N, CA, C and O of each residue as an XYZ file, in Angstrom:
472
protein
N      33.618      0.875     -2.384
C      33.678      2.214     -1.841
C      34.892      2.315     -0.927
O      35.093      1.468     -0.057
N      35.677      3.325     -1.121
C      36.872      3.544     -0.314
C      36.498      4.325      0.942
O      35.757      5.306      0.875
N      37.013      3.887      2.083
C      36.721      4.581      3.336
C      37.628      5.773      3.566
O      37.368      6.579      4.459
N      38.679      5.903      2.788
C      39.636      6.974      2.990
C      39.598      7.942      1.823
O      39.349      7.554      0.681
N      39.849      9.205      2.125
C      39.921     10.212      1.079
C      41.345     10.761      1.049
O      41.898     11.166      2.072
N      41.911     10.764     -0.128
C      43.270     11.242     -0.283
C      43.247     12.642     -0.868
O      42.283     13.020     -1.534
N      44.296     13.412     -0.629
C      44.356     14.805     -1.071
C      44.255     14.957     -2.588
O      43.777     15.988     -3.061
N      44.684     13.976     -3.354
C      44.640     14.103     -4.802
C      43.272     13.724     -5.386
O      43.073     13.854     -6.594
N      42.318     13.255     -4.554
C      40.969     12.944     -5.031
C      40.205     14.245     -5.253
O      40.105     15.052     -4.328
N      39.659     14.478     -6.456
C      38.933     15.710     -6.706
C      37.588     15.771     -5.999
O      37.152     16.856     -5.614
N      36.915     14.633     -5.817
C      35.606     14.573     -5.180
C      35.462     13.245     -4.460
O      36.199     12.299     -4.740
N      34.505     13.168     -3.523
C      34.219     11.851     -2.934
C      33.715     10.907     -4.018
O      33.148     11.345     -5.019
N      33.922      9.619     -3.813
C      33.552      8.634     -4.824
C      32.054      8.568     -5.097
O      31.654      8.137     -6.178
N      31.211      8.983     -4.148
C      29.779      8.882     -4.322
C      29.237      9.866     -5.356
O      28.178      9.610     -5.929
N      29.910     10.963     -5.612
C      29.410     11.976     -6.518
C      30.144     11.914     -7.851
O      30.917     12.811     -8.187
N      29.899     10.858     -8.599
C      30.528     10.683     -9.901
C      29.750     11.521    -10.911
O      28.533     11.359    -11.012
N      30.399     12.407    -11.659
C      29.670     13.214    -12.631
C      28.983     12.340    -13.682
O      29.537     11.336    -14.129
N      27.789     12.731    -14.060
C      27.014     11.957    -15.021
C      27.306     12.374    -16.455
O      26.715     11.809    -17.375
N      28.186     13.330    -16.681
C      28.446     13.824    -18.029
C      27.455     14.904    -18.389
O      26.822     15.489    -17.511
N      27.315     15.172    -19.674
C      26.349     16.176    -20.102
C      24.943     15.600    -20.057
O      24.690     14.492    -20.530
N      24.041     16.372    -19.481
C      22.662     15.943    -19.321
C      21.733     16.863    -20.096
O      22.056     18.027    -20.332
N      20.590     16.341    -20.487
C      19.515     17.141    -21.066
C      18.621     17.554    -19.900
O      17.953     16.717    -19.292
N      18.614     18.846    -19.598
C      17.914     19.369    -18.431
C      16.637     20.063    -18.886
O      16.700     20.966    -19.720
N      15.464     19.660    -18.354
C      14.214     20.294    -18.756
C      14.156     21.753    -18.309
O      14.564     22.097    -17.200
N      13.640     22.597    -19.197
C      13.509     24.028    -18.906
C      12.103     24.487    -19.274
O      11.367     23.796    -19.978
N      11.752     25.667    -18.782
C      10.488     26.305    -19.129
C      10.767     27.761    -19.464
O      11.812     28.288    -19.082
N       9.859     28.421    -20.167
C      10.076     29.833    -20.471
C       9.991     30.673    -19.199
O       9.168     30.410    -18.322
N      10.838     31.671    -19.113
C      10.809     32.607    -18.003
C      10.324     33.962    -18.499
O       9.576     34.040    -19.473
N      10.747     35.018    -17.836
C      10.392     36.370    -18.264
C      11.138     36.719    -19.541
O      12.328     36.433    -19.675
N      10.438     37.332    -20.464
C      11.082     37.745    -21.711
C      11.658     36.549    -22.448
O      10.952     35.584    -22.740
N      12.939     36.624    -22.744
C      13.610     35.553    -23.486
C      14.350     34.591    -22.566
O      15.105     33.745    -23.045
N      14.149     34.702    -21.251
C      14.838     33.829    -20.289
C      14.378     32.386    -20.408
O      13.257     32.101    -20.829
N      15.256     31.504    -20.033
C      14.943     30.086    -19.896
C      15.233     29.704    -18.457
O      16.285     30.055    -17.922
N      14.308     28.984    -17.820
C      14.412     28.643    -16.408
C      14.442     27.125    -16.257
O      13.649     26.422    -16.884
N      15.349     26.619    -15.432
C      15.441     25.182    -15.157
C      14.210     24.746    -14.364
O      13.836     25.390    -13.384
N      13.584     23.651    -14.790
C      12.447     23.097    -14.060
C      12.965     22.267    -12.898
O      13.859     21.437    -13.068
N      12.406     22.490    -11.722
C      12.720     21.690    -10.551
C      11.531     20.796    -10.248
O      10.389     21.156    -10.531
N      11.798     19.633     -9.675
C      10.764     18.664     -9.372
C      10.853     18.280     -7.908
O      11.713     18.779     -7.182
N       9.967     17.395     -7.470
C       9.998     16.873     -6.107
C      10.111     15.351     -6.152
O       9.562     14.690     -7.034
N      10.836     14.822     -5.180
C      10.938     13.373     -5.034
C       9.626     12.868     -4.432
O       8.818     13.678     -3.976
N       9.391     11.556     -4.418
C       8.171     11.037     -3.784
C       8.041     11.430     -2.308
O       6.932     11.468     -1.775
N       9.155     11.720     -1.652
C       9.109     12.134     -0.252
C       9.037     13.652     -0.088
O       9.025     14.149      1.038
N       8.989     14.391     -1.195
C       8.791     15.833     -1.135
C      10.042     16.688     -1.213
O       9.928     17.913     -1.181
N      11.222     16.113     -1.314
C      12.453     16.908     -1.408
C      12.577     17.491     -2.817
O      12.234     16.828     -3.796
N      13.063     18.713     -2.919
C      13.277     19.333     -4.226
C      14.478     18.691     -4.906
O      15.491     18.397     -4.271
N      14.345     18.481     -6.212
C      15.426     17.865     -6.971
C      15.508     18.471     -8.365
O      14.494     18.795     -8.982
N      16.727     18.614     -8.840
C      16.954     18.950    -10.239
C      16.940     17.636    -11.004
O      17.282     16.591    -10.450
N      16.549     17.682    -12.269
C      16.424     16.469    -13.064
C      17.225     16.623    -14.342
O      17.213     17.680    -14.973
N      17.922     15.558    -14.720
C      18.652     15.525    -15.975
C      18.460     14.181    -16.646
O      18.271     13.164    -15.979
N      18.510     14.181    -17.965
C      18.331     12.957    -18.735
C      19.569     12.714    -19.580
O      20.212     13.659    -20.038
N      19.902     11.447    -19.786
C      21.088     11.103    -20.569
C      20.811     11.100    -22.064
O      21.746     11.034    -22.862
N      19.538     11.171    -22.458
C      19.199     11.257    -23.884
C      17.885     12.001    -24.055
O      17.072     12.071    -23.134
N      17.689     12.554    -25.244
C      16.426     13.246    -25.516
C      15.274     12.252    -25.581
O      14.135     12.611    -25.285
N      15.553     11.011    -25.963
C      14.497      9.997    -25.986
C      13.948      9.743    -24.583
O      12.737      9.610    -24.407
N      14.809      9.677    -23.606
C      14.359      9.459    -22.222
C      13.602     10.666    -21.697
O      12.607     10.514    -20.987
N      14.066     11.870    -22.041
C      13.362     13.088    -21.631
C      11.960     13.107    -22.224
O      10.993     13.392    -21.518
N      11.842     12.806    -23.511
C      10.545     12.808    -24.190
C       9.626     11.723    -23.635
O       8.430     11.958    -23.464
N      10.162     10.551    -23.354
C       9.348      9.465    -22.813
C       8.776      9.819    -21.445
O       7.682      9.374    -21.101
N       9.492     10.605    -20.670
C       9.049     10.954    -19.326
C       8.196     12.217    -19.294
O       7.167     12.251    -18.620
N       8.615     13.261    -20.018
C       7.947     14.557    -19.924
C       7.121     14.929    -21.149
O       6.418     15.940    -21.136
N       7.196     14.129    -22.200
C       6.362     14.363    -23.368
C       7.045     15.183    -24.445
O       8.093     15.794    -24.230
N       6.405     15.176    -25.631
C       6.901     15.944    -26.783
C       6.831     17.431    -26.465
O       5.971     17.875    -25.704
N       7.728     18.182    -27.045
C       7.696     19.629    -26.899
C       8.341     20.167    -25.630
O       8.365     21.379    -25.421
N       8.861     19.294    -24.786
C       9.530     19.758    -23.567
C      10.878     20.345    -23.942
O      11.719     19.653    -24.516
N      11.095     21.622    -23.621
C      12.368     22.261    -23.901
C      13.463     21.733    -22.995
O      13.189     21.268    -21.889
N      14.693     21.801    -23.456
C      15.810     21.342    -22.635
C      17.084     22.076    -23.028
O      17.192     22.634    -24.120
N      18.040     22.061    -22.113
C      19.376     22.584    -22.368
C      20.368     21.514    -21.941
O      20.023     20.612    -21.179
N      21.600     21.612    -22.430
C      22.643     20.656    -22.058
C      23.506     21.275    -20.965
O      24.050     22.366    -21.137
N      23.626     20.583    -19.855
C      24.466     21.021    -18.741
C      25.200     19.822    -18.172
O      24.718     18.692    -18.249
N      26.368     20.075    -17.602
C      27.047     19.004    -16.876
C      26.369     18.835    -15.521
O      25.702     19.746    -15.031
N      26.546     17.668    -14.929
C      25.962     17.401    -13.612
C      26.479     18.390    -12.580
O      25.719     18.840    -11.723
N      27.751     18.732    -12.649
C      28.337     19.659    -11.672
C      27.722     21.053    -11.790
O      27.421     21.684    -10.777
N      27.534     21.538    -13.018
C      26.939     22.856    -13.218
C      25.475     22.855    -12.791
O      25.017     23.810    -12.162
N      24.739     21.805    -13.120
C      23.338     21.694    -12.709
C      23.224     21.737    -11.194
O      22.371     22.440    -10.651
N      24.075     20.991    -10.513
C      24.070     20.977     -9.045
C      24.388     22.375     -8.485
O      23.738     22.833     -7.546
N      25.381     23.038     -9.065
C      25.787     24.368     -8.602
C      24.675     25.400     -8.802
O      24.475     26.262     -7.945
N      23.955     25.325     -9.915
C      22.873     26.268    -10.188
C      21.664     26.065     -9.277
O      20.985     27.027     -8.918
N      21.396     24.814     -8.905
C      20.165     24.510     -8.174
C      20.314     24.485     -6.658
O      19.313     24.607     -5.952
N      21.519     24.333     -6.138
C      21.698     24.306     -4.686
C      21.192     25.565     -3.992
O      20.554     25.447     -2.945
N      21.446     26.784     -4.525
C      20.908     27.976     -3.854
C      19.378     28.035     -3.850
O      18.795     28.783     -3.065
N      18.730     27.267     -4.703
C      17.269     27.238     -4.784
C      16.667     26.163     -3.883
O      15.452     25.969     -3.880
N      17.500     25.470     -3.126
C      17.018     24.441     -2.211
C      16.910     23.062     -2.818
O      16.341     22.161     -2.201
N      17.445     22.874     -4.017
C      17.431     21.563     -4.657
C      18.830     20.973     -4.545
O      19.669     21.166     -5.424
N      19.071     20.257     -3.459
C      20.389     19.668     -3.213
C      20.581     18.352     -3.953
O      21.706     17.866     -4.063
N      19.508     17.772     -4.459
C      19.577     16.483     -5.145
C      19.555     16.666     -6.653
O      18.960     17.615     -7.165
N      20.209     15.751     -7.361
C      20.121     15.680     -8.809
C      19.660     14.267     -9.145
O      20.311     13.289     -8.780
N      18.542     14.171     -9.837
C      17.989     12.881    -10.232
C      18.252     12.694    -11.720
O      17.879     13.542    -12.531
N      18.895     11.580    -12.081
C      19.224     11.304    -13.475
C      18.294     10.218    -14.005
O      18.135      9.165    -13.387
N      17.689     10.482    -15.143
C      16.791      9.562    -15.840
C      15.647      9.036    -14.976
O      15.489      7.822    -14.850
N      14.839      9.923    -14.376
C      13.668      9.417    -13.654
C      12.680      8.817    -14.655
O      12.585      9.286    -15.789
N      11.956      7.797    -14.247
C      11.016      7.154    -15.165
C       9.582      7.177    -14.671
O       8.665      7.047    -15.481
N       9.354      7.335    -13.398
C       7.999      7.318    -12.875
C       7.426      8.730    -12.854
O       8.034      9.647    -12.302
N       6.259      8.897    -13.456
C       5.581     10.185    -13.454
C       4.105      9.958    -13.217
O       3.592      8.862    -13.443
N       3.430     10.984    -12.765
C       1.984     10.920    -12.577
C       1.298     11.476    -13.815
O       1.827     12.381    -14.461
N       0.129     10.947    -14.153
C      -0.592     11.499    -15.299
C      -1.088     12.905    -14.998
O      -1.203     13.298    -13.837
N      -1.377     13.648    -16.035
C      -1.899     14.995    -15.873
C      -3.240     14.916    -15.163
O      -4.090     14.108    -15.535
N      -3.439     15.747    -14.145
C      -4.684     15.757    -13.384
C      -5.722     16.596    -14.113
O      -5.638     17.824    -14.134
N      -6.698     15.927    -14.708
C      -7.784     16.613    -15.405
C      -8.978     15.678    -15.447
O      -8.806     14.469    -15.597
N     -10.183     16.212    -15.317
C     -11.348     15.334    -15.409
C     -11.504     14.826    -16.834
O     -11.126     15.519    -17.778
N     -12.054     13.629    -17.007
C     -12.286     13.119    -18.357
C     -13.219     14.050    -19.119
O     -14.119     14.649    -18.530
N     -13.011     14.173    -20.416
C     -13.803     15.089    -21.228
C     -15.279     14.706    -21.240
O     -16.132     15.583    -21.381
N     -15.605     13.427    -21.095
C     -16.991     12.992    -21.171
C     -17.737     13.118    -19.845
O     -18.966     13.054    -19.836
N     -17.031     13.295    -18.721
C     -17.687     13.382    -17.422
C     -18.200     14.795    -17.186
O     -17.470     15.760    -17.411
N     -19.464     14.934    -16.729
C     -19.985     16.274    -16.433
C     -19.292     16.848    -15.199
O     -18.919     16.110    -14.287
N     -19.125     18.154    -15.181
C     -18.474     18.821    -14.055
C     -19.412     18.825    -12.851
O     -20.627     18.945    -13.014
N     -18.873     18.699    -11.674
C     -19.660     18.722    -10.442
C     -19.470     20.057     -9.743
O     -18.376     20.621     -9.756
N     -20.544     20.568     -9.128
C     -20.461     21.803     -8.357
C     -20.486     21.456     -6.880
O     -21.116     20.481     -6.471
N     -19.796     22.262     -6.079
C     -19.828     22.080     -4.634
C     -20.678     23.172     -4.021
O     -20.517     24.350     -4.338
N     -21.594     22.772     -3.133
C     -22.358     23.736     -2.371
C     -21.823     23.681     -0.958
O     -21.491     22.600     -0.471
N     -21.727     24.832     -0.275
C     -21.173     24.830      1.087
C     -21.916     23.846      1.993
O     -23.141     23.885      2.105
N     -21.146     22.962      2.636
C     -21.698     22.018      3.594
C     -22.499     20.880      2.985
O     -23.197     20.177      3.716
N     -22.429     20.671      1.688
C     -23.195     19.617      1.042
C     -22.303     18.769      0.155
O     -21.155     19.122     -0.114
N     -22.833     17.672     -0.284
C     -22.132     16.805     -1.216
C     -22.127     17.446     -2.607
O     -22.966     18.300     -2.897
N     -21.193     17.044     -3.464
C     -21.195     17.574     -4.836
C     -22.479     17.170     -5.558
O     -23.002     16.070     -5.376
N     -22.966     18.094     -6.382
C     -24.135     17.809     -7.212
C     -23.746     17.970     -8.653
O     -22.822     18.718     -8.973
N     -24.437     17.278     -9.525
C     -24.138     17.365    -10.949
C     -24.586     18.706    -11.484
O     -25.667     19.192    -11.151
N     -23.732     19.312    -12.330
C     -24.068     20.586    -12.960
C     -25.157     20.340    -13.994
O     -25.220     19.274    -14.607
N     -25.981     21.307    -14.173
C     -26.953     21.117    -15.235
C     -28.243     21.685    -14.987
O     -29.137     21.578    -15.826
């Protein structure tokens, strides 16, 4: 890492562009497509990009829509939304939160422990 910045340097050395990324999107209003934003384990908002569709599918599953954007454009689009970070190829995800299909649903009564439905 260089401690000095020269006038001919286009950017600081820490922000090396990642090239074109596969960015996850979701449907918006009408025919719009909206970039999906995520949170880091510490709660900071982050934009996410993947270097291949295989990595995107392995992390977010089949059927996840995506668009191709450069790292610089992704950063520029997401900064006004409070996502100052760009995470490339995240691998850790949480499973979908849903009760098992075989477990009976529990009801809550005010001030009491859950009881089995039925």
